[in-house]
N, CA, C and O atoms as a CHARMM CRD file, in Angstrom:
* protein
*
  208
    1    1 MET  N      0.46300  -1.21800  -0.07900 PROA 1      0.00000
    2    1 MET  CA     0.06500  -0.04700  -0.20900 PROA 1      0.00000
    3    1 MET  C      0.98000   1.38300   0.14600 PROA 1      0.00000
    4    1 MET  O      1.49300   1.53100   1.25500 PROA 1      0.00000
    5    2 ALA  N      1.09300   2.27400  -0.80900 PROA 2      0.00000
    6    2 ALA  CA     1.08900   3.64900  -0.53700 PROA 2      0.00000
    7    2 ALA  C      0.45800   4.52800  -0.70300 PROA 2      0.00000
    8    2 ALA  O     -0.57400   4.38000  -1.35800 PROA 2      0.00000
    9    3 MET  N      0.70600   5.43800  -0.33300 PROA 3      0.00000
   10    3 MET  CA     0.19400   6.94000  -0.09500 PROA 3      0.00000
   11    3 MET  C      0.65000   8.28900  -0.40900 PROA 3      0.00000
   12    3 MET  O      1.64800   8.67600   0.20000 PROA 3      0.00000
   13    4 LYS  N      0.07800   9.10700  -1.28300 PROA 4      0.00000
   14    4 LYS  CA     0.67100  10.33900  -1.40700 PROA 4      0.00000
   15    4 LYS  C      0.16800  11.35600  -0.65700 PROA 4      0.00000
   16    4 LYS  O     -1.04300  11.54500  -0.54000 PROA 4      0.00000
   17    5 GLY  N      1.18200  12.16700  -0.03100 PROA 5      0.00000
   18    5 GLY  CA     0.98200  13.35000   0.12400 PROA 5      0.00000
   19    5 GLY  C      1.61000  15.01500  -0.33400 PROA 5      0.00000
   20    5 GLY  O      2.53800  15.17400  -1.12600 PROA 5      0.00000
   21    6 LYS  N      1.00500  15.93600   0.23300 PROA 6      0.00000
   22    6 LYS  CA     1.55800  17.27300  -0.34400 PROA 6      0.00000
   23    6 LYS  C      2.78600  17.00200  -0.65500 PROA 6      0.00000
   24    6 LYS  O      3.21700  16.96800  -1.80800 PROA 6      0.00000
   25    7 ASN  N      3.58600  16.74100   0.61600 PROA 7      0.00000
   26    7 ASN  CA     5.14600  16.66000   0.77600 PROA 7      0.00000
   27    7 ASN  C      5.72000  15.40700   1.10100 PROA 7      0.00000
   28    7 ASN  O      6.87000  15.13900   1.45100 PROA 7      0.00000
   29    8 CYS  N      4.59800  14.58700   0.90500 PROA 8      0.00000
   30    8 CYS  CA     5.69900  13.28000   1.52200 PROA 8      0.00000
   31    8 CYS  C      4.92900  12.22400   0.81800 PROA 8      0.00000
   32    8 CYS  O      3.89300  12.54300   0.23500 PROA 8      0.00000
   33    9 VAL  N      5.55200  10.37500   0.82400 PROA 9      0.00000
   34    9 VAL  CA     4.76400   9.68600   0.81300 PROA 9      0.00000
   35    9 VAL  C      4.94600   8.19100   1.40400 PROA 9      0.00000
   36    9 VAL  O      6.10700   7.78300   1.39800 PROA 9      0.00000
   37   10 ALA  N      4.20600   7.54100   1.78600 PROA 10     0.00000
   38   10 ALA  CA     4.09600   6.98800   2.99900 PROA 10     0.00000
   39   10 ALA  C      3.94800   5.22200   2.15400 PROA 10     0.00000
   40   10 ALA  O      2.94600   4.98800   1.47800 PROA 10     0.00000
   41   11 ILE  N      5.13800   4.06500   2.33800 PROA 11     0.00000
   42   11 ILE  CA     4.43200   3.30600   1.91800 PROA 11     0.00000
   43   11 ILE  C      4.69600   2.04200   2.81000 PROA 11     0.00000
   44   11 ILE  O      5.84800   1.75000   3.13300 PROA 11     0.00000
   45   12 ALA  N      3.57100   1.26700   3.22000 PROA 12     0.00000
   46   12 ALA  CA     3.48800   0.14900   3.92900 PROA 12     0.00000
   47   12 ALA  C      3.73800  -1.57300   3.33100 PROA 12     0.00000
   48   12 ALA  O      3.23100  -1.74900   2.22300 PROA 12     0.00000
   49   13 ALA  N      4.24900  -2.47000   3.76800 PROA 13     0.00000
   50   13 ALA  CA     3.82100  -3.98800   3.17100 PROA 13     0.00000
   51   13 ALA  C      3.89800  -4.81500   4.45100 PROA 13     0.00000
   52   13 ALA  O      4.36500  -4.16400   5.38600 PROA 13     0.00000
   53   14 ASP  N      3.57700  -6.02900   4.73900 PROA 14     0.00000
   54   14 ASP  CA     3.52300  -6.78300   5.77700 PROA 14     0.00000
   55   14 ASP  C      4.68900  -7.02700   5.63600 PROA 14     0.00000
   56   14 ASP  O      5.25600  -6.37700   4.75800 PROA 14     0.00000
   57   15 ARG  N      5.45100  -7.96400   6.36100 PROA 15     0.00000
   58   15 ARG  CA     6.78400  -8.70000   6.41300 PROA 15     0.00000
   59   15 ARG  C      6.59400 -10.16000   6.46300 PROA 15     0.00000
   60   15 ARG  O      7.46200 -11.01100   6.65600 PROA 15     0.00000
   61   16 ARG  N      5.40900 -10.31700   6.27400 PROA 16     0.00000
   62   16 ARG  CA     5.13800 -11.97100   6.46600 PROA 16     0.00000
   63   16 ARG  C      5.97100 -12.92300   5.62400 PROA 16     0.00000
   64   16 ARG  O      6.58900 -12.27200   4.78200 PROA 16     0.00000
   65   17 PHE  N      6.15600 -13.92100   5.56200 PROA 17     0.00000
   66   17 PHE  CA     6.51300 -14.68800   4.56900 PROA 17     0.00000
   67   17 PHE  C      6.34600 -16.20200   4.81600 PROA 17     0.00000
   68   17 PHE  O      7.05200 -16.85100   5.58800 PROA 17     0.00000
   69   18 GLY  N      5.33300 -16.68800   4.07400 PROA 18     0.00000
   70   18 GLY  CA     4.71900 -18.20400   4.05100 PROA 18     0.00000
   71   18 GLY  C      4.14000 -18.46300   3.18800 PROA 18     0.00000
   72   18 GLY  O      4.39300 -17.88300   2.13200 PROA 18     0.00000
   73   19 ILE  N      2.89700 -19.64200   3.25300 PROA 19     0.00000
   74   19 ILE  CA     1.91100 -20.19900   2.62100 PROA 19     0.00000
   75   19 ILE  C      1.08200 -20.07400   3.69500 PROA 19     0.00000
   76   19 ILE  O      1.26900 -20.08100   4.91200 PROA 19     0.00000
   77   20 GLN  N     -0.50700 -19.87900   2.52800 PROA 20     0.00000
   78   20 GLN  CA    -1.81000 -19.70000   3.80600 PROA 20     0.00000
   79   20 GLN  C     -1.60600 -19.78400   5.04100 PROA 20     0.00000
   80   20 GLN  O     -1.24400 -18.68500   5.46300 PROA 20     0.00000
   81   21 ALA  N     -1.66900 -20.66500   5.95300 PROA 21     0.00000
   82   21 ALA  CA    -1.53700 -20.86900   7.51800 PROA 21     0.00000
   83   21 ALA  C     -0.18900 -20.83800   7.88500 PROA 21     0.00000
   84   21 ALA  O      0.05700 -20.05300   8.80100 PROA 21     0.00000
   85   22 GLN  N      1.03700 -21.65900   7.29400 PROA 22     0.00000
   86   22 GLN  CA     2.12100 -21.37000   7.44200 PROA 22     0.00000
   87   22 GLN  C      2.87300 -20.23600   7.23900 PROA 22     0.00000
   88   22 GLN  O      2.82100 -19.37700   6.36000 PROA 22     0.00000
   89   23 MET  N      3.58000 -20.37800   8.19800 PROA 23     0.00000
   90   23 MET  CA     4.46200 -18.87400   8.12300 PROA 23     0.00000
   91   23 MET  C      6.04700 -19.28400   8.57100 PROA 23     0.00000
   92   23 MET  O      6.49500 -19.83600   9.57600 PROA 23     0.00000
   93   24 VAL  N      6.69700 -18.73200   7.30800 PROA 24     0.00000
   94   24 VAL  CA     8.00900 -19.21400   8.26000 PROA 24     0.00000
   95   24 VAL  C      8.54600 -18.32900   8.74600 PROA 24     0.00000
   96   24 VAL  O      9.18100 -18.59300   9.76700 PROA 24     0.00000
   97   25 THR  N      8.54300 -16.50200   8.11800 PROA 25     0.00000
   98   25 THR  CA     9.10500 -15.71000   9.15400 PROA 25     0.00000
   99   25 THR  C      8.38000 -14.34600   9.30900 PROA 25     0.00000
  100   25 THR  O      7.61900 -14.07600   8.38100 PROA 25     0.00000
  101   26 THR  N      8.44000 -13.78400   9.93000 PROA 26     0.00000
  102   26 THR  CA     7.65200 -12.17900   9.70900 PROA 26     0.00000
  103   26 THR  C      8.87100 -11.04100   9.83100 PROA 26     0.00000
  104   26 THR  O      8.69900  -9.96900  10.41100 PROA 26     0.00000
  105   27 ASP  N     10.30700 -11.48900   9.10900 PROA 27     0.00000
  106   27 ASP  CA    10.56500 -10.52700   8.45200 PROA 27     0.00000
  107   27 ASP  C     11.61600 -10.19300   7.58600 PROA 27     0.00000
  108   27 ASP  O     12.75400  -9.73900   7.71100 PROA 27     0.00000
  109   28 PHE  N     10.80500 -10.59800   6.56700 PROA 28     0.00000
  110   28 PHE  CA    11.05900 -10.68300   5.21700 PROA 28     0.00000
  111   28 PHE  C     10.91600  -9.29800   4.48300 PROA 28     0.00000
  112   28 PHE  O      9.77700  -9.04000   4.09200 PROA 28     0.00000
  113   29 GLN  N     11.57500  -8.67600   4.31800 PROA 29     0.00000
  114   29 GLN  CA    11.83100  -7.49100   3.26200 PROA 29     0.00000
  115   29 GLN  C     11.25400  -7.54000   1.94400 PROA 29     0.00000
  116   29 GLN  O     11.54300  -8.34200   1.05600 PROA 29     0.00000
  117   30 LYS  N     10.08900  -6.25200   1.88300 PROA 30     0.00000
  118   30 LYS  CA     9.52500  -6.51800   0.55400 PROA 30     0.00000
  119   30 LYS  C      9.24900  -5.13900  -0.29000 PROA 30     0.00000
  120   30 LYS  O      8.47800  -4.96100  -1.23400 PROA 30     0.00000
  121   31 ILE  N     10.27400  -4.07800   0.46700 PROA 31     0.00000
  122   31 ILE  CA    10.27700  -2.91300   0.01200 PROA 31     0.00000
  123   31 ILE  C     11.89800  -2.64900  -0.10000 PROA 31     0.00000
  124   31 ILE  O     12.68800  -2.98900   0.78100 PROA 31     0.00000
  125   32 PHE  N     12.22600  -2.06400  -1.18600 PROA 32     0.00000
  126   32 PHE  CA    13.68000  -1.91900  -1.40700 PROA 32     0.00000
  127   32 PHE  C     14.23500  -0.60400  -1.83400 PROA 32     0.00000
  128   32 PHE  O     13.95100  -0.35500  -3.00600 PROA 32     0.00000
  129   33 PRO  N     14.83000   0.16800  -1.32900 PROA 33     0.00000
  130   33 PRO  CA    15.20500   1.14600  -2.32800 PROA 33     0.00000
  131   33 PRO  C     16.12600   0.75100  -3.53500 PROA 33     0.00000
  132   33 PRO  O     16.97200  -0.14000  -3.62000 PROA 33     0.00000
  133   34 MET  N     15.62100   1.86300  -4.61200 PROA 34     0.00000
  134   34 MET  CA    16.17800   1.81800  -5.88400 PROA 34     0.00000
  135   34 MET  C     17.25700   3.18200  -6.39300 PROA 34     0.00000
  136   34 MET  O     17.85500   3.46000  -7.43200 PROA 34     0.00000
  137   35 GLY  N     17.16400   3.58100  -5.53300 PROA 35     0.00000
  138   35 GLY  CA    17.87000   5.25000  -5.48400 PROA 35     0.00000
  139   35 GLY  C     17.86300   6.59600  -4.29300 PROA 35     0.00000
  140   35 GLY  O     17.89200   6.26200  -3.10900 PROA 35     0.00000
  141   36 ASP  N     17.83800   7.60000  -4.52000 PROA 36     0.00000
  142   36 ASP  CA    17.33800   8.73800  -3.52800 PROA 36     0.00000
  143   36 ASP  C     15.90700   9.00500  -3.28900 PROA 36     0.00000
  144   36 ASP  O     15.36900   9.36200  -2.24000 PROA 36     0.00000
  145   37 ARG  N     15.36800   8.76400  -4.47900 PROA 37     0.00000
  146   37 ARG  CA    13.71400   9.08000  -4.39400 PROA 37     0.00000
  147   37 ARG  C     13.06900   8.04300  -5.10400 PROA 37     0.00000
  148   37 ARG  O     12.05000   8.46400  -5.65300 PROA 37     0.00000
  149   38 LEU  N     13.35900   6.44000  -5.36100 PROA 38     0.00000
  150   38 LEU  CA    12.83400   5.69500  -5.56400 PROA 38     0.00000
  151   38 LEU  C     12.95400   4.59800  -5.02000 PROA 38     0.00000
  152   38 LEU  O     14.07700   4.10500  -4.91800 PROA 38     0.00000
  153   39 TYR  N     11.65700   3.84100  -4.46000 PROA 39     0.00000
  154   39 TYR  CA    11.62900   2.73300  -3.92700 PROA 39     0.00000
  155   39 TYR  C     10.67500   1.45800  -4.85200 PROA 39     0.00000
  156   39 TYR  O      9.82500   1.73700  -5.69800 PROA 39     0.00000
  157   40 ILE  N     11.04700   0.13200  -4.46000 PROA 40     0.00000
  158   40 ILE  CA    10.18300  -0.53700  -5.44600 PROA 40     0.00000
  159   40 ILE  C      9.77400  -1.58600  -4.14200 PROA 40     0.00000
  160   40 ILE  O     10.63500  -1.96300  -3.34800 PROA 40     0.00000
  161   41 GLY  N      8.51500  -1.94700  -4.05400 PROA 41     0.00000
  162   41 GLY  CA     7.60900  -3.25200  -3.33100 PROA 41     0.00000
  163   41 GLY  C      7.41700  -4.11300  -4.12500 PROA 41     0.00000
  164   41 GLY  O      6.57100  -3.92100  -4.99900 PROA 41     0.00000
  165   42 LEU  N      8.12900  -5.31200  -4.07300 PROA 42     0.00000
  166   42 LEU  CA     7.65100  -6.68300  -4.61500 PROA 42     0.00000
  167   42 LEU  C      6.68200  -7.73900  -3.65300 PROA 42     0.00000
  168   42 LEU  O      6.90700  -8.27700  -2.56900 PROA 42     0.00000
  169   43 ALA  N      5.73900  -7.76500  -4.38800 PROA 43     0.00000
  170   43 ALA  CA     4.78500  -9.26400  -3.98000 PROA 43     0.00000
  171   43 ALA  C      5.34200 -10.78700  -4.44500 PROA 43     0.00000
  172   43 ALA  O      5.95400 -10.99800  -5.49200 PROA 43     0.00000
  173   44 GLY  N      5.10800 -11.46500  -3.76800 PROA 44     0.00000
  174   44 GLY  CA     5.30100 -13.04000  -4.69300 PROA 44     0.00000
  175   44 GLY  C      5.89900 -13.73900  -3.59100 PROA 44     0.00000
  176   44 GLY  O      5.93500 -13.54100  -2.37600 PROA 44     0.00000
  177   45 LEU  N      6.52100 -14.92800  -4.64300 PROA 45     0.00000
  178   45 LEU  CA     7.46100 -15.52200  -3.84700 PROA 45     0.00000
  179   45 LEU  C      8.87600 -15.55800  -3.11400 PROA 45     0.00000
  180   45 LEU  O      9.41800 -14.58000  -3.63000 PROA 45     0.00000
  181   46 ALA  N      9.55000 -15.95100  -2.46300 PROA 46     0.00000
  182   46 ALA  CA    10.57000 -15.22800  -1.73300 PROA 46     0.00000
  183   46 ALA  C     11.21000 -14.97400  -3.15600 PROA 46     0.00000
  184   46 ALA  O     11.35300 -13.87400  -3.69000 PROA 46     0.00000
  185   47 THR  N     11.72800 -16.76300  -3.89000 PROA 47     0.00000
  186   47 THR  CA    12.56500 -16.69000  -4.96100 PROA 47     0.00000
  187   47 THR  C     12.86600 -15.93600  -5.94700 PROA 47     0.00000
  188   47 THR  O     14.02200 -15.77000  -6.33600 PROA 47     0.00000
  189   48 ASP  N     11.40700 -15.16800  -6.67300 PROA 48     0.00000
  190   48 ASP  CA    10.94800 -14.14700  -7.03200 PROA 48     0.00000
  191   48 ASP  C     11.39900 -12.80100  -6.78400 PROA 48     0.00000
  192   48 ASP  O     11.82800 -12.05100  -7.66000 PROA 48     0.00000
  193   49 VAL  N     11.30200 -12.55600  -5.71600 PROA 49     0.00000
  194   49 VAL  CA    11.69900 -11.39200  -5.02000 PROA 49     0.00000
  195   49 VAL  C     13.62000 -11.66200  -5.18900 PROA 49     0.00000
  196   49 VAL  O     14.44100 -10.86300  -5.64000 PROA 49     0.00000
  197   50 GLN  N     13.75300 -12.45100  -4.88300 PROA 50     0.00000
  198   50 GLN  CA    15.24400 -12.53600  -4.43500 PROA 50     0.00000
  199   50 GLN  C     16.34400 -12.81600  -6.01600 PROA 50     0.00000
  200   50 GLN  O     17.57000 -12.78000  -6.11600 PROA 50     0.00000
  201   51 THR  N     15.34200 -13.06900  -7.00100 PROA 51     0.00000
  202   51 THR  CA    15.69900 -13.12300  -8.24500 PROA 51     0.00000
  203   51 THR  C     15.88900 -11.67200  -8.69400 PROA 51     0.00000
  204   51 THR  O     16.88500 -11.17800  -9.22400 PROA 51     0.00000
  205   52 VAL  N     14.61200 -11.03500  -8.34200 PROA 52     0.00000
  206   52 VAL  CA    14.88100  -9.69300  -8.94500 PROA 52     0.00000
  207   52 VAL  C     16.16000  -8.60600  -8.59000 PROA 52     0.00000
  208   52 VAL  O     16.23900  -7.52900  -9.18200 PROA 52     0.00000
């Protein structure tokens, strides 16, 4: 989820990693800085996120 304000931006994502009711970890990063003013949020399988 992302929201834009007049002079700000907020990006939120859960840190849960698992399949349905099975949880592997709750410390999986899904938002990554790509530059000073650019971030990317990735969803999907951990292997997909690691590949990108």
